[in-house]
C-alpha positions in Angstrom: 89.4 138.5 71.0 91.6 135.1 70.5 94.7 135.8 68.3 96.0 132.8 66.7 99.9 132.6 67.2 101.1 130.0 64.7 99.3 131.3 61.9 98.8 135.2 63.2 95.4 135.2 62.7 92.5 137.3 64.8 89.4 135.9 64.9 86.2 136.8 67.6 84.8 134.5 69.4 81.5 134.9 70.4 80.8 131.6 73.3 83.1 130.6 75.4 83.1 126.4 76.1 83.5 126.5 79.6 81.9 123.5 81.6 82.4 122.4 85.0 83.8 119.2 86.0 82.2 116.2 86.6 82.5 115.5 90.5 80.2 113.1 91.4 78.5 109.6 90.4 77.2 107.2 92.2 79.1 105.0 94.7 81.4 107.7 95.8 80.3 108.4 98.8 81.7 104.8 100.0 85.2 104.6 98.2 87.8 105.4 100.1 89.7 109.1 99.8 92.3 109.0 97.9 91.7 105.9 95.5 91.6 105.0 92.2 87.3 104.8 90.5 87.3 102.3 87.6 84.2 103.1 85.8 84.1 106.7 85.3 88.2 106.5 85.8 88.8 108.9 88.0 90.1 109.8 91.6 88.1 110.0 94.6 89.9 112.9 96.6 88.4 115.4 99.4 88.4 118.9 98.7 89.0 121.3 101.3 85.7 120.9 103.2 86.8 117.2 103.8 83.7 116.3 100.9 84.5 113.4 98.7 84.8 114.6 95.0 85.5 112.3 91.7 88.5 113.8 89.8 88.3 112.0 85.9 91.0 111.5 84.6 89.5 113.0 81.3 88.6 115.8 82.8 92.4 117.1 84.8 92.7 119.5 83.0 89.7 121.8 84.6 90.9 121.4 87.7 93.4 124.4 89.2 97.3 123.1 89.7 96.6 123.3 93.8 94.1 120.8 93.9 96.3 118.4 91.5 99.4 119.2 93.0 97.4 118.2 97.1 96.3 114.8 94.8 99.5 114.2 93.5 101.1 114.3 96.5 99.0 112.0 98.6 98.4 109.8 95.4 102.6 109.5 95.5 102.8 109.2 99.4 100.0 106.4 98.8 102.1 104.8 96.5 105.4 104.5 98.0 104.7 104.0 101.4 101.7 101.4 101.1 102.5 97.9 101.8 99.9 95.2 99.9 96.8 94.2 101.8 94.8 96.0 104.3 96.9 100.0 105.6 96.3 102.4 108.3 95.9 105.0 105.9 92.2 102.3 104.2 91.2 101.0 107.1 88.6 99.4 105.0 90.3 98.1 101.8 92.6 96.2 101.0 95.4 98.0 98.7 96.5 95.3 95.6 98.5 94.8 93.0 95.6 96.5 90.2 95.5 99.4 92.7 99.1 100.8 92.5 99.3 100.1 88.4 96.4 102.4 88.1 97.4 104.9 91.2 101.3 105.0 88.6 99.0 105.6 85.5 97.0 108.3 87.4 100.2 109.6 88.6 101.6 110.1 84.9 98.9 111.7 83.7 98.5 114.4 86.7 102.2 114.8 85.9 101.7 115.4 82.7 98.9 117.7 82.9 100.7 120.2 85.6 103.6 120.1 83.0 101.6 121.4 80.6 99.9 124.2 82.8 103.6 125.3 83.2 104.7 125.4 80.0 101.7 127.0 79.0 102.0 130.3 82.2 105.7 130.4 80.4 104.6 131.2 77.4 101.5 133.1 77.9 103.9 136.5 78.9 105.5 136.5 75.0 102.1 136.3 73.6 100.6 139.2 76.1 99.0 136.8 78.3 100.1 137.3 81.6 102.4 139.7 83.3 106.2 138.8 83.6 107.1 139.5 87.1 110.4 141.1 86.0 110.3 144.9 85.1 113.2 144.5 82.4 113.4 148.8 82.0 114.8 148.5 85.5 118.0 145.9 84.1 118.7 148.3 80.6 121.6 150.0 82.3 121.8 154.0 82.5 124.8 155.7 81.4 
């Protein structure tokens, strides 16, 4: 059962629209980890098994916040610590000005998605979807 908070309308949803993110595409194995993939636009990242996958920018909402935070931290480190040219972290590929611009735009989108996740989680306690960690019965004063 789905409840619309703004209108106060309840409706029954018969089918959920859940799709897996696209994580594979051609030419992915040749890319360095944590670099920007041009078409489709996204980031090549390593999962927990050290396999290369694609995180598409238009499908960021499908990833968990732990994965998003790890990718954000790696991209932020690369953006602030790599110099133009060849680096130790990317021995096969030169780091260019375009890479810096693309990385900063992807970082902004990841930050925006993480902010939306935090806002939705904080609002879920008012709708009843998530329990709060605070027990308000213990905070009431007894005399």
